[in-house]
Structures are given as structure tokens and as C-alpha cells.
CHARMM-style PDB file with segment names, atoms N, HN, CA, C and O in Angstrom:
ATOM      1  N   UNK     1       0.840  -1.170   0.000  1.00  0.00      PROA
ATOM      2  CA  UNK     1       0.000   0.000   0.000  1.00  0.00      PROA
ATOM      3  C   UNK     1       0.888   1.238   0.000  1.00  0.00      PROA
ATOM      4  O   UNK     1       1.848   1.326   0.766  1.00  0.00      PROA
ATOM      5  N   UNK     2       0.561   2.185  -0.860  1.00  0.00      PROA
ATOM      6  HN  UNK     2      -0.218   2.114  -1.483  1.00  0.00      PROA
ATOM      7  CA  UNK     2       1.290   3.453  -0.940  1.00  0.00      PROA
ATOM      8  C   UNK     2       0.408   4.585  -0.451  1.00  0.00      PROA
ATOM      9  O   UNK     2      -0.797   4.586  -0.702  1.00  0.00      PROA
ATOM     10  N   UNK     3       0.992   5.543   0.241  1.00  0.00      PROA
ATOM     11  HN  UNK     3       1.971   5.542   0.445  1.00  0.00      PROA
ATOM     12  CA  UNK     3       0.258   6.717   0.694  1.00  0.00      PROA
ATOM     13  C   UNK     3       0.385   7.793  -0.374  1.00  0.00      PROA
ATOM     14  O   UNK     3       1.492   8.157  -0.771  1.00  0.00      PROA
ATOM     15  N   UNK     4      -0.763   8.303  -0.841  1.00  0.00      PROA
ATOM     16  HN  UNK     4      -1.662   8.007  -0.519  1.00  0.00      PROA
ATOM     17  CA  UNK     4      -0.790   9.360  -1.852  1.00  0.00      PROA
ATOM     18  C   UNK     4      -1.481  10.578  -1.271  1.00  0.00      PROA
ATOM     19  O   UNK     4      -2.300  10.461  -0.359  1.00  0.00      PROA
ATOM     20  N   UNK     5      -1.152  11.746  -1.800  1.00  0.00      PROA
ATOM     21  HN  UNK     5      -0.487  11.841  -2.541  1.00  0.00      PROA
ATOM     22  CA  UNK     5      -1.762  13.000  -1.364  1.00  0.00      PROA
ATOM     23  C   UNK     5      -2.312  13.708  -2.588  1.00  0.00      PROA
ATOM     24  O   UNK     5      -1.697  13.699  -3.654  1.00  0.00      PROA
ATOM     25  N   UNK     6      -3.492  14.331  -2.423  1.00  0.00      PROA
ATOM     26  HN  UNK     6      -3.992  14.339  -1.556  1.00  0.00      PROA
ATOM     27  CA  UNK     6      -4.136  15.052  -3.518  1.00  0.00      PROA
ATOM     28  C   UNK     6      -4.592  16.421  -3.027  1.00  0.00      PROA
ATOM     29  O   UNK     6      -5.089  16.561  -1.909  1.00  0.00      PROA
ATOM     30  N   UNK     7      -4.416  17.422  -3.874  1.00  0.00      PROA
ATOM     31  HN  UNK     7      -4.012  17.309  -4.782  1.00  0.00      PROA
ATOM     32  CA  UNK     7      -4.897  18.770  -3.565  1.00  0.00      PROA
ATOM     33  C   UNK     7      -6.385  18.862  -3.853  1.00  0.00      PROA
ATOM     34  O   UNK     7      -6.913  18.091  -4.654  1.00  0.00      PROA
ATOM     35  N   UNK     8      -7.058  19.789  -3.214  1.00  0.00      PROA
ATOM     36  HN  UNK     8      -6.629  20.416  -2.563  1.00  0.00      PROA
ATOM     37  CA  UNK     8      -8.469  20.055  -3.472  1.00  0.00      PROA
ATOM     38  C   UNK     8      -8.667  20.352  -4.955  1.00  0.00      PROA
ATOM     39  O   UNK     8      -7.909  21.134  -5.530  1.00  0.00      PROA
ATOM     40  N   UNK     9      -9.665  19.748  -5.579  1.00  0.00      PROA
ATOM     41  HN  UNK     9     -10.281  19.113  -5.113  1.00  0.00      PROA
ATOM     42  CA  UNK     9      -9.950  19.971  -6.991  1.00  0.00      PROA
ATOM     43  C   UNK     9      -9.291  18.971  -7.923  1.00  0.00      PROA
ATOM     44  O   UNK     9      -9.606  18.942  -9.113  1.00  0.00      PROA
ATOM     45  N   UNK    10      -8.385  18.153  -7.409  1.00  0.00      PROA
ATOM     46  HN  UNK    10      -8.129  18.177  -6.443  1.00  0.00      PROA
ATOM     47  CA  UNK    10      -7.660  17.176  -8.228  1.00  0.00      PROA
ATOM     48  C   UNK    10      -8.558  15.974  -8.545  1.00  0.00      PROA
ATOM     49  O   UNK    10      -9.190  15.410  -7.652  1.00  0.00      PROA
ATOM     50  N   UNK    11      -8.606  15.587  -9.828  1.00  0.00      PROA
ATOM     51  HN  UNK    11      -8.093  16.044 -10.553  1.00  0.00      PROA
ATOM     52  CA  UNK    11      -9.310  14.377 -10.218  1.00  0.00      PROA
ATOM     53  C   UNK    11      -8.435  13.181  -9.863  1.00  0.00      PROA
ATOM     54  O   UNK    11      -7.287  13.091 -10.297  1.00  0.00      PROA
ATOM     55  N   UNK    12      -8.980  12.272  -9.077  1.00  0.00      PROA
ATOM     56  HN  UNK    12      -9.913  12.345  -8.724  1.00  0.00      PROA
ATOM     57  CA  UNK    12      -8.222  11.115  -8.604  1.00  0.00      PROA
ATOM     58  C   UNK    12      -8.418   9.936  -9.555  1.00  0.00      PROA
ATOM     59  O   UNK    12      -7.449   9.285  -9.945  1.00  0.00      PROA
ATOM     60  N   UNK    13      -9.659   9.663  -9.927  1.00  0.00      PROA
ATOM     61  HN  UNK    13     -10.446  10.192  -9.610  1.00  0.00      PROA
ATOM     62  CA  UNK    13      -9.943   8.655 -10.950  1.00  0.00      PROA
ATOM     63  C   UNK    13     -10.983   9.226 -11.906  1.00  0.00      PROA
ATOM     64  O   UNK    13     -11.789  10.077 -11.532  1.00  0.00      PROA
ATOM     65  N   UNK    14     -10.950   8.742 -13.150  1.00  0.00      PROA
ATOM     66  HN  UNK    14     -10.295   8.050 -13.454  1.00  0.00      PROA
ATOM     67  CA  UNK    14     -11.847   9.260 -14.191  1.00  0.00      PROA
ATOM     68  C   UNK    14     -12.698   8.119 -14.745  1.00  0.00      PROA
ATOM     69  O   UNK    14     -12.195   7.045 -15.074  1.00  0.00      PROA
ATOM     70  N   UNK    15     -13.987   8.381 -14.838  1.00  0.00      PROA
ATOM     71  HN  UNK    15     -14.396   9.254 -14.571  1.00  0.00      PROA
ATOM     72  CA  UNK    15     -14.940   7.412 -15.365  1.00  0.00      PROA
ATOM     73  C   UNK    15     -14.473   6.877 -16.725  1.00  0.00      PROA
ATOM     74  O   UNK    15     -14.075   7.646 -17.600  1.00  0.00      PROA
ATOM     75  N   UNK    16     -14.527   5.548 -16.893  1.00  0.00      PROA
ATOM     76  HN  UNK    16     -14.850   4.923 -16.183  1.00  0.00      PROA
ATOM     77  CA  UNK    16     -14.173   4.914 -18.151  1.00  0.00      PROA
ATOM     78  C   UNK    16     -12.726   4.472 -18.256  1.00  0.00      PROA
ATOM     79  O   UNK    16     -12.403   3.627 -19.091  1.00  0.00      PROA
ATOM     80  N   UNK    17     -11.844   5.023 -17.426  1.00  0.00      PROA
ATOM     81  HN  UNK    17     -12.106   5.709 -16.748  1.00  0.00      PROA
ATOM     82  CA  UNK    17     -10.441   4.625 -17.468  1.00  0.00      PROA
ATOM     83  C   UNK    17     -10.255   3.256 -16.822  1.00  0.00      PROA
ATOM     84  O   UNK    17     -11.024   2.864 -15.945  1.00  0.00      PROA
ATOM     85  N   UNK    18      -9.238   2.540 -17.258  1.00  0.00      PROA
ATOM     86  HN  UNK    18      -8.613   2.859 -17.971  1.00  0.00      PROA
ATOM     87  CA  UNK    18      -8.899   1.251 -16.654  1.00  0.00      PROA
ATOM     88  C   UNK    18      -7.860   1.455 -15.570  1.00  0.00      PROA
ATOM     89  O   UNK    18      -6.990   2.318 -15.683  1.00  0.00      PROA
ATOM     90  N   UNK    19      -7.955   0.654 -14.519  1.00  0.00      PROA
ATOM     91  HN  UNK    19      -8.662  -0.047 -14.427  1.00  0.00      PROA
ATOM     92  CA  UNK    19      -6.966   0.713 -13.452  1.00  0.00      PROA
ATOM     93  C   UNK    19      -7.114  -0.499 -12.558  1.00  0.00      PROA
ATOM     94  O   UNK    19      -8.134  -1.188 -12.582  1.00  0.00      PROA
ATOM     95  N   UNK    20      -6.095  -0.747 -11.780  1.00  0.00      PROA
ATOM     96  HN  UNK    20      -5.266  -0.188 -11.761  1.00  0.00      PROA
ATOM     97  CA  UNK    20      -6.128  -1.834 -10.806  1.00  0.00      PROA
ATOM     98  C   UNK    20      -5.964  -1.310  -9.387  1.00  0.00      PROA
ATOM     99  O   UNK    20      -5.654  -2.081  -8.479  1.00  0.00      PROA
ATOM    100  N   UNK    21      -6.168   0.001  -9.180  1.00  0.00      PROA
ATOM    101  HN  UNK    21      -6.419   0.627  -9.918  1.00  0.00      PROA
ATOM    102  CA  UNK    21      -5.958   0.623  -7.872  1.00  0.00      PROA
ATOM    103  C   UNK    21      -7.276   0.894  -7.160  1.00  0.00      PROA
ATOM    104  O   UNK    21      -8.274   1.252  -7.785  1.00  0.00      PROA
ATOM    105  N   UNK    22      -7.262   0.720  -5.855  1.00  0.00      PROA
ATOM    106  HN  UNK    22      -6.451   0.429  -5.347  1.00  0.00      PROA
ATOM    107  CA  UNK    22      -8.347   1.149  -4.982  1.00  0.00      PROA
ATOM    108  C   UNK    22      -7.766   2.177  -4.017  1.00  0.00      PROA
ATOM    109  O   UNK    22      -6.555   2.216  -3.802  1.00  0.00      PROA
ATOM    110  N   UNK    23      -8.623   3.005  -3.439  1.00  0.00      PROA
ATOM    111  HN  UNK    23      -9.607   2.974  -3.613  1.00  0.00      PROA
ATOM    112  CA  UNK    23      -8.175   4.087  -2.577  1.00  0.00      PROA
ATOM    113  C   UNK    23      -8.926   4.060  -1.251  1.00  0.00      PROA
ATOM    114  O   UNK    23     -10.122   3.771  -1.211  1.00  0.00      PROA
ATOM    115  N   UNK    24      -8.221   4.362  -0.176  1.00  0.00      PROA
ATOM    116  HN  UNK    24      -7.250   4.597  -0.209  1.00  0.00      PROA
ATOM    117  CA  UNK    24      -8.780   4.493   1.167  1.00  0.00      PROA
ATOM    118  C   UNK    24      -8.596   5.944   1.587  1.00  0.00      PROA
ATOM    119  O   UNK    24      -7.489   6.477   1.506  1.00  0.00      PROA
ATOM    120  N   UNK    25      -9.665   6.586   2.033  1.00  0.00      PROA
ATOM    121  HN  UNK    25     -10.564   6.153   2.099  1.00  0.00      PROA
ATOM    122  CA  UNK    25      -9.584   7.984   2.462  1.00  0.00      PROA
ATOM    123  C   UNK    25      -9.235   8.019   3.945  1.00  0.00      PROA
ATOM    124  O   UNK    25     -10.055   7.678   4.798  1.00  0.00      PROA
ATOM    125  N   UNK    26      -8.022   8.429   4.234  1.00  0.00      PROA
ATOM    126  HN  UNK    26      -7.356   8.706   3.541  1.00  0.00      PROA
ATOM    127  CA  UNK    26      -7.576   8.544   5.624  1.00  0.00      PROA
ATOM    128  C   UNK    26      -8.169   9.791   6.273  1.00  0.00      PROA
ATOM    129  O   UNK    26      -8.593   9.753   7.428  1.00  0.00      PROA
ATOM    130  N   UNK    27      -8.198  10.901   5.523  1.00  0.00      PROA
ATOM    131  HN  UNK    27      -7.854  10.932   4.585  1.00  0.00      PROA
ATOM    132  CA  UNK    27      -8.838  12.134   5.980  1.00  0.00      PROA
ATOM    133  C   UNK    27      -9.200  12.948   4.751  1.00  0.00      PROA
ATOM    134  O   UNK    27      -8.550  12.845   3.711  1.00  0.00      PROA
ATOM    135  N   UNK    28     -10.248  13.762   4.880  1.00  0.00      PROA
ATOM    136  HN  UNK    28     -10.777  13.846   5.725  1.00  0.00      PROA
ATOM    137  CA  UNK    28     -10.696  14.593   3.773  1.00  0.00      PROA
ATOM    138  C   UNK    28     -11.994  14.094   3.173  1.00  0.00      PROA
ATOM    139  O   UNK    28     -12.658  13.218   3.726  1.00  0.00      PROA
ATOM    140  N   UNK    29     -12.348  14.673   2.015  1.00  0.00      PROA
ATOM    141  HN  UNK    29     -11.808  15.385   1.566  1.00  0.00      PROA
ATOM    142  CA  UNK    29     -13.626  14.367   1.370  1.00  0.00      PROA
ATOM    143  C   UNK    29     -13.482  14.441  -0.141  1.00  0.00      PROA
ATOM    144  O   UNK    29     -12.733  15.264  -0.667  1.00  0.00      PROA
ATOM    145  N   UNK    30     -14.210  13.568  -0.835  1.00  0.00      PROA
ATOM    146  HN  UNK    30     -14.819  12.899  -0.408  1.00  0.00      PROA
ATOM    147  CA  UNK    30     -14.233  13.558  -2.295  1.00  0.00      PROA
ATOM    148  C   UNK    30     -15.680  13.613  -2.775  1.00  0.00      PROA
ATOM    149  O   UNK    30     -16.608  13.256  -2.049  1.00  0.00      PROA
ATOM    150  N   UNK    31     -15.851  14.070  -4.025  1.00  0.00      PROA
ATOM    151  HN  UNK    31     -15.097  14.359  -4.615  1.00  0.00      PROA
ATOM    152  CA  UNK    31     -17.172  13.983  -4.649  1.00  0.00      PROA
ATOM    153  C   UNK    31     -17.103  12.954  -5.754  1.00  0.00      PROA
ATOM    154  O   UNK    31     -16.059  12.751  -6.374  1.00  0.00      PROA
ATOM    155  N   UNK    32     -18.245  12.301  -5.994  1.00  0.00      PROA
ATOM    156  HN  UNK    32     -19.093  12.466  -5.490  1.00  0.00      PROA
ATOM    157  CA  UNK    32     -18.352  11.259  -7.003  1.00  0.00      PROA
ATOM    158  C   UNK    32     -19.263  11.767  -8.111  1.00  0.00      PROA
ATOM    159  O   UNK    32     -20.360  12.259  -7.846  1.00  0.00      PROA
ATOM    160  N   UNK    33     -18.804  11.644  -9.351  1.00  0.00      PROA
ATOM    161  HN  UNK    33     -17.914  11.244  -9.565  1.00  0.00      PROA
ATOM    162  CA  UNK    33     -19.555  12.144 -10.508  1.00  0.00      PROA
ATOM    163  C   UNK    33     -19.819  11.016 -11.502  1.00  0.00      PROA
ATOM    164  O   UNK    33     -18.930  10.213 -11.787  1.00  0.00      PROA
ATOM    165  N   UNK    34     -21.038  10.958 -12.025  1.00  0.00      PROA
ATOM    166  HN  UNK    34     -21.760  11.610 -11.794  1.00  0.00      PROA
ATOM    167  CA  UNK    34     -21.401  10.108 -13.163  1.00  0.00      PROA
ATOM    168  C   UNK    34     -21.674  11.073 -14.291  1.00  0.00      PROA
ATOM    169  O   UNK    34     -22.651  11.820 -14.249  1.00  0.00      PROA
ATOM    170  N   UNK    35     -20.818  11.066 -15.302  1.00  0.00      PROA
ATOM    171  HN  UNK    35     -20.024  10.459 -15.336  1.00  0.00      PROA
ATOM    172  CA  UNK    35     -20.910  12.116 -16.310  1.00  0.00      PROA
ATOM    173  C   UNK    35     -20.581  13.429 -15.622  1.00  0.00      PROA
ATOM    174  O   UNK    35     -19.535  13.554 -14.986  1.00  0.00      PROA
ATOM    175  N   UNK    36     -21.470  14.411 -15.745  1.00  0.00      PROA
ATOM    176  HN  UNK    36     -22.321  14.309 -16.261  1.00  0.00      PROA
ATOM    177  CA  UNK    36     -21.251  15.700 -15.080  1.00  0.00      PROA
ATOM    178  C   UNK    36     -22.098  15.858 -13.828  1.00  0.00      PROA
ATOM    179  O   UNK    36     -22.048  16.899 -13.172  1.00  0.00      PROA
ATOM    180  N   UNK    37     -22.882  14.826 -13.487  1.00  0.00      PROA
ATOM    181  HN  UNK    37     -22.922  13.981 -14.020  1.00  0.00      PROA
ATOM    182  CA  UNK    37     -23.792  14.897 -12.339  1.00  0.00      PROA
ATOM    183  C   UNK    37     -23.124  14.353 -11.077  1.00  0.00      PROA
ATOM    184  O   UNK    37     -22.616  13.232 -11.062  1.00  0.00      PROA
ATOM    185  N   UNK    38     -23.134  15.172 -10.013  1.00  0.00      PROA
ATOM    186  HN  UNK    38     -23.546  16.083 -10.026  1.00  0.00      PROA
ATOM    187  CA  UNK    38     -22.608  14.720  -8.732  1.00  0.00      PROA
ATOM    188  C   UNK    38     -23.605  13.748  -8.105  1.00  0.00      PROA
ATOM    189  O   UNK    38     -24.777  14.082  -7.931  1.00  0.00      PROA
ATOM    190  N   UNK    39     -23.143  12.556  -7.770  1.00  0.00      PROA
ATOM    191  HN  UNK    39     -22.191  12.285  -7.912  1.00  0.00      PROA
ATOM    192  CA  UNK    39     -24.047  11.540  -7.225  1.00  0.00      PROA
ATOM    193  C   UNK    39     -23.761  11.219  -5.753  1.00  0.00      PROA
ATOM    194  O   UNK    39     -24.483  10.432  -5.142  1.00  0.00      PROA
ATOM    195  N   UNK    40     -22.722  11.817  -5.189  1.00  0.00      PROA
ATOM    196  HN  UNK    40     -22.135  12.456  -5.686  1.00  0.00      PROA
ATOM    197  CA  UNK    40     -22.446  11.576  -3.783  1.00  0.00      PROA
ATOM    198  C   UNK    40     -21.092  12.089  -3.360  1.00  0.00      PROA
ATOM    199  O   UNK    40     -20.325  12.638  -4.150  1.00  0.00      PROA
ATOM    200  N   UNK    41     -20.825  11.890  -2.081  1.00  0.00      PROA
ATOM    201  HN  UNK    41     -21.448  11.443  -1.439  1.00  0.00      PROA
ATOM    202  CA  UNK    41     -19.530  12.239  -1.508  1.00  0.00      PROA
ATOM    203  C   UNK    41     -19.076  11.089  -0.613  1.00  0.00      PROA
ATOM    204  O   UNK    41     -19.881  10.276  -0.160  1.00  0.00      PROA
ATOM    205  N   UNK    42     -17.780  11.043  -0.372  1.00  0.00      PROA
ATOM    206  HN  UNK    42     -17.126  11.703  -0.741  1.00  0.00      PROA
ATOM    207  CA  UNK    42     -17.196  10.084   0.561  1.00  0.00      PROA
ATOM    208  C   UNK    42     -16.243  10.830   1.471  1.00  0.00      PROA
ATOM    209  O   UNK    42     -15.595  11.791   1.056  1.00  0.00      PROA
ATOM    210  N   UNK    43     -16.161  10.382   2.715  1.00  0.00      PROA
ATOM    211  HN  UNK    43     -16.687   9.602   3.052  1.00  0.00      PROA
ATOM    212  CA  UNK    43     -15.278  11.006   3.699  1.00  0.00      PROA
ATOM    213  C   UNK    43     -14.336   9.961   4.287  1.00  0.00      PROA
ATOM    214  O   UNK    43     -14.279   8.820   3.829  1.00  0.00      PROA
ATOM    215  N   UNK    44     -13.592  10.385   5.321  1.00  0.00      PROA
ATOM    216  HN  UNK    44     -13.638  11.312   5.693  1.00  0.00      PROA
ATOM    217  CA  UNK    44     -12.586   9.510   5.914  1.00  0.00      PROA
ATOM    218  C   UNK    44     -13.127   8.129   6.255  1.00  0.00      PROA
ATOM    219  O   UNK    44     -14.283   7.957   6.641  1.00  0.00      PROA
ATOM    220  N   UNK    45     -12.246   7.164   6.097  1.00  0.00      PROA
ATOM    221  HN  UNK    45     -11.307   7.304   5.784  1.00  0.00      PROA
ATOM    222  CA  UNK    45     -12.496   5.740   6.323  1.00  0.00      PROA
ATOM    223  C   UNK    45     -13.311   5.079   5.211  1.00  0.00      PROA
ATOM    224  O   UNK    45     -13.722   3.927   5.355  1.00  0.00      PROA
ATOM    225  N   UNK    46     -13.549   5.778   4.119  1.00  0.00      PROA
ATOM    226  HN  UNK    46     -13.216   6.714   4.002  1.00  0.00      PROA
ATOM    227  CA  UNK    46     -14.252   5.195   2.966  1.00  0.00      PROA
ATOM    228  C   UNK    46     -13.236   4.643   1.964  1.00  0.00      PROA
ATOM    229  O   UNK    46     -12.088   5.084   1.908  1.00  0.00      PROA
ATOM    230  N   UNK    47     -13.689   3.674   1.182  1.00  0.00      PROA
ATOM    231  HN  UNK    47     -14.622   3.316   1.228  1.00  0.00      PROA
ATOM    232  CA  UNK    47     -12.875   3.077   0.120  1.00  0.00      PROA
ATOM    233  C   UNK    47     -13.585   3.325  -1.206  1.00  0.00      PROA
ATOM    234  O   UNK    47     -14.810   3.232  -1.283  1.00  0.00      PROA
ATOM    235  N   UNK    48     -12.818   3.640  -2.249  1.00  0.00      PROA
ATOM    236  HN  UNK    48     -11.823   3.716  -2.186  1.00  0.00      PROA
ATOM    237  CA  UNK    48     -13.391   3.749  -3.589  1.00  0.00      PROA
ATOM    238  C   UNK    48     -12.397   3.198  -4.601  1.00  0.00      PROA
ATOM    239  O   UNK    48     -11.206   3.070  -4.314  1.00  0.00      PROA
ATOM    240  N   UNK    49     -12.899   2.875  -5.787  1.00  0.00      PROA
ATOM    241  HN  UNK    49     -13.866   2.979  -6.019  1.00  0.00      PROA
ATOM    242  CA  UNK    49     -12.054   2.351  -6.847  1.00  0.00      PROA
ATOM    243  C   UNK    49     -11.850   0.854  -6.793  1.00  0.00      PROA
ATOM    244  O   UNK    49     -11.054   0.310  -7.557  1.00  0.00      PROA
ATOM    245  N   UNK    50     -12.556   0.181  -5.903  1.00  0.00      PROA
ATOM    246  HN  UNK    50     -13.203   0.623  -5.282  1.00  0.00      PROA
ATOM    247  CA  UNK    50     -12.339  -1.253  -5.723  1.00  0.00      PROA
ATOM    248  C   UNK    50     -12.745  -2.095  -6.931  1.00  0.00      PROA
ATOM    249  O   UNK    50     -12.232  -3.200  -7.106  1.00  0.00      PROA
ATOM    250  N   UNK    51     -13.654  -1.594  -7.766  1.00  0.00      PROA
ATOM    251  HN  UNK    51     -14.071  -0.696  -7.623  1.00  0.00      PROA
ATOM    252  CA  UNK    51     -14.034  -2.351  -8.969  1.00  0.00      PROA
ATOM    253  C   UNK    51     -12.846  -2.519  -9.918  1.00  0.00      PROA
ATOM    254  O   UNK    51     -12.784  -3.494 -10.666  1.00  0.00      PROA
ATOM    255  N   UNK    52     -11.919  -1.586  -9.892  1.00  0.00      PROA
ATOM    256  HN  UNK    52     -11.969  -0.794  -9.284  1.00  0.00      PROA
ATOM    257  CA  UNK    52     -10.715  -1.702 -10.716  1.00  0.00      PROA
ATOM    258  C   UNK    52      -9.823  -2.853 -10.289  1.00  0.00      PROA
ATOM    259  O   UNK    52      -9.031  -3.364 -11.082  1.00  0.00      PROA
ATOM    260  N   UNK    53      -9.954  -3.260  -9.027  1.00  0.00      PROA
ATOM    261  HN  UNK    53     -10.597  -2.845  -8.384  1.00  0.00      PROA
ATOM    262  CA  UNK    53      -9.162  -4.385  -8.520  1.00  0.00      PROA
ATOM    263  C   UNK    53      -9.822  -5.726  -8.824  1.00  0.00      PROA
ATOM    264  O   UNK    53      -9.167  -6.767  -8.784  1.00  0.00      PROA
ATOM    265  N   UNK    54     -11.111  -5.699  -9.125  1.00  0.00      PROA
ATOM    266  HN  UNK    54     -11.644  -4.853  -9.157  1.00  0.00      PROA
ATOM    267  CA  UNK    54     -11.874  -6.930  -9.358  1.00  0.00      PROA
ATOM    268  C   UNK    54     -12.146  -7.049 -10.851  1.00  0.00      PROA
ATOM    269  O   UNK    54     -13.032  -6.371 -11.373  1.00  0.00      PROA
ATOM    270  N   UNK    55     -11.416  -7.878 -11.528  1.00  0.00      PROA
ATOM    271  HN  UNK    55     -10.697  -8.428 -11.104  1.00  0.00      PROA
ATOM    272  CA  UNK    55     -11.650  -8.104 -12.947  1.00  0.00      PROA
ATOM    273  C   UNK    55     -11.182  -6.997 -13.857  1.00  0.00      PROA
ATOM    274  O   UNK    55     -11.526  -6.992 -15.039  1.00  0.00      PROA
ATOM    275  N   UNK    56     -10.400  -6.048 -13.342  1.00  0.00      PROA
ATOM    276  HN  UNK    56     -10.121  -6.051 -12.382  1.00  0.00      PROA
ATOM    277  CA  UNK    56      -9.851  -4.954 -14.153  1.00  0.00      PROA
ATOM    278  C   UNK    56     -10.944  -4.242 -14.953  1.00  0.00      PROA
ATOM    279  O   UNK    56     -10.779  -3.988 -16.146  1.00  0.00      PROA
ATOM    280  N   UNK    57     -12.047  -3.926 -14.300  1.00  0.00      PROA
ATOM    281  HN  UNK    57     -12.181  -4.133 -13.331  1.00  0.00      PROA
ATOM    282  CA  UNK    57     -13.169  -3.249 -14.951  1.00  0.00      PROA
ATOM    283  C   UNK    57     -12.885  -1.753 -15.079  1.00  0.00      PROA
ATOM    284  O   UNK    57     -12.173  -1.187 -14.249  1.00  0.00      PROA
ATOM    285  N   UNK    58     -13.436  -1.107 -16.111  1.00  0.00      PROA
ATOM    286  HN  UNK    58     -14.014  -1.566 -16.785  1.00  0.00      PROA
ATOM    287  CA  UNK    58     -13.272   0.346 -16.240  1.00  0.00      PROA
ATOM    288  C   UNK    58     -13.929   1.079 -15.067  1.00  0.00      PROA
ATOM    289  O   UNK    58     -14.879   0.582 -14.463  1.00  0.00      PROA
ATOM    290  N   UNK    59     -13.420   2.239 -14.763  1.00  0.00      PROA
ATOM    291  HN  UNK    59     -12.648   2.644 -15.253  1.00  0.00      PROA
ATOM    292  CA  UNK    59     -13.986   3.066 -13.694  1.00  0.00      PROA
ATOM    293  C   UNK    59     -15.441   3.397 -14.005  1.00  0.00      PROA
ATOM    294  O   UNK    59     -15.780   3.734 -15.140  1.00  0.00      PROA
ATOM    295  N   UNK    60     -16.294   3.299 -12.995  1.00  0.00      PROA
ATOM    296  HN  UNK    60     -16.019   3.025 -12.073  1.00  0.00      PROA
ATOM    297  CA  UNK    60     -17.724   3.565 -13.190  1.00  0.00      PROA
ATOM    298  C   UNK    60     -18.098   4.997 -12.844  1.00  0.00      PROA
ATOM    299  O   UNK    60     -19.233   5.409 -13.081  1.00  0.00      PROA
ATOM    300  N   UNK    61     -17.165   5.764 -12.288  1.00  0.00      PROA
ATOM    301  HN  UNK    61     -16.242   5.430 -12.096  1.00  0.00      PROA
ATOM    302  CA  UNK    61     -17.429   7.154 -11.914  1.00  0.00      PROA
ATOM    303  C   UNK    61     -16.108   7.910 -11.845  1.00  0.00      PROA
ATOM    304  O   UNK    61     -15.029   7.317 -11.817  1.00  0.00      PROA
ATOM    305  N   UNK    62     -16.221   9.222 -11.820  1.00  0.00      PROA
ATOM    306  HN  UNK    62     -17.097   9.704 -11.843  1.00  0.00      PROA
ATOM    307  CA  UNK    62     -15.074  10.103 -11.612  1.00  0.00      PROA
ATOM    308  C   UNK    62     -15.078  10.518 -10.148  1.00  0.00      PROA
ATOM    309  O   UNK    62     -16.139  10.777  -9.579  1.00  0.00      PROA
ATOM    310  N   UNK    63     -13.904  10.583  -9.536  1.00  0.00      PROA
ATOM    311  HN  UNK    63     -13.043  10.373  -9.998  1.00  0.00      PROA
ATOM    312  CA  UNK    63     -13.785  10.995  -8.136  1.00  0.00      PROA
ATOM    313  C   UNK    63     -12.822  12.178  -8.078  1.00  0.00      PROA
ATOM    314  O   UNK    63     -11.703  12.118  -8.587  1.00  0.00      PROA
ATOM    315  N   UNK    64     -13.294  13.271  -7.434  1.00  0.00      PROA
ATOM    316  HN  UNK    64     -14.203  13.320  -7.020  1.00  0.00      PROA
ATOM    317  CA  UNK    64     -12.526  14.519  -7.357  1.00  0.00      PROA
ATOM    318  C   UNK    64     -12.388  14.911  -5.888  1.00  0.00      PROA
ATOM    319  O   UNK    64     -13.355  14.834  -5.130  1.00  0.00      PROA
ATOM    320  N   UNK    65     -11.201  15.325  -5.491  1.00  0.00      PROA
ATOM    321  HN  UNK    65     -10.415  15.387  -6.107  1.00  0.00      PROA
ATOM    322  CA  UNK    65     -10.957  15.758  -4.106  1.00  0.00      PROA
ATOM    323  C   UNK    65     -11.690  17.077  -3.835  1.00  0.00      PROA
ATOM    324  O   UNK    65     -11.523  18.049  -4.573  1.00  0.00      PROA
ATOM    325  N   UNK    66     -12.499  17.104  -2.776  1.00  0.00      PROA
ATOM    326  HN  UNK    66     -12.635  16.315  -2.177  1.00  0.00      PROA
ATOM    327  CA  UNK    66     -13.147  18.336  -2.340  1.00  0.00      PROA
ATOM    328  C   UNK    66     -12.266  19.088  -1.346  1.00  0.00      PROA
ATOM    329  O   UNK    66     -12.345  20.312  -1.231  1.00  0.00      PROA
ATOM    330  N   UNK    67     -11.433  18.346  -0.635  1.00  0.00      PROA
ATOM    331  HN  UNK    67     -11.369  17.352  -0.728  1.00  0.00      PROA
ATOM    332  CA  UNK    67     -10.498  18.906   0.338  1.00  0.00      PROA
ATOM    333  C   UNK    67      -9.138  18.269   0.078  1.00  0.00      PROA
ATOM    334  O   UNK    67      -9.053  17.278  -0.648  1.00  0.00      PROA
ATOM    335  N   UNK    68      -8.092  18.810   0.647  1.00  0.00      PROA
ATOM    336  HN  UNK    68      -8.161  19.615   1.236  1.00  0.00      PROA
ATOM    337  CA  UNK    68      -6.806  18.096   0.516  1.00  0.00      PROA
ATOM    338  C   UNK    68      -6.926  16.704   1.139  1.00  0.00      PROA
ATOM    339  O   UNK    68      -7.546  16.526   2.188  1.00  0.00      PROA
ATOM    340  N   UNK    69      -6.329  15.742   0.480  1.00  0.00      PROA
ATOM    341  HN  UNK    69      -5.825  15.886  -0.372  1.00  0.00      PROA
ATOM    342  CA  UNK    69      -6.346  14.358   0.982  1.00  0.00      PROA
ATOM    343  C   UNK    69      -4.919  13.911   1.193  1.00  0.00      PROA
ATOM    344  OT1 UNK    69      -4.682  12.779   1.612  1.00  0.00      PROA
TER     345      UNK     69
END
């Protein structure tokens, strides 16, 4: 596991891209977008991107940092 840091406003994952990474939010908040529509937020202790680890599926949403992470 690697520790990564993101500035507020940074896109962490983009819908449709392929990846094998999942992310755990230690502190901070992100927003989740389907297309251009915000569908939710996640805060500390949440995990996202896990579908990329299971079967190497394309990202189903875009995740953007709302606060520094």
C-alpha cells in the first residue's frame, strides 16, 4: 500500500479509465460524478475504486478531491 496525497480539486480517478488501484480515504472528502452529475460524496475511512481491482473493470465514476487528501 502506498500513501498518496491530492490537492483540493484534483481528479483522482476518471470514469471509463482502466486501473487496478483502490483508494482508502484517511482524511478529507471527495465527490463522485457520473458524467457531469454529482451523485455523492465520501469522507474519511471510505474506500473507492475497488471495482478496478476486481476483474480490471473500467472506472464507473469520476472521483474529485473536495479537500486536501
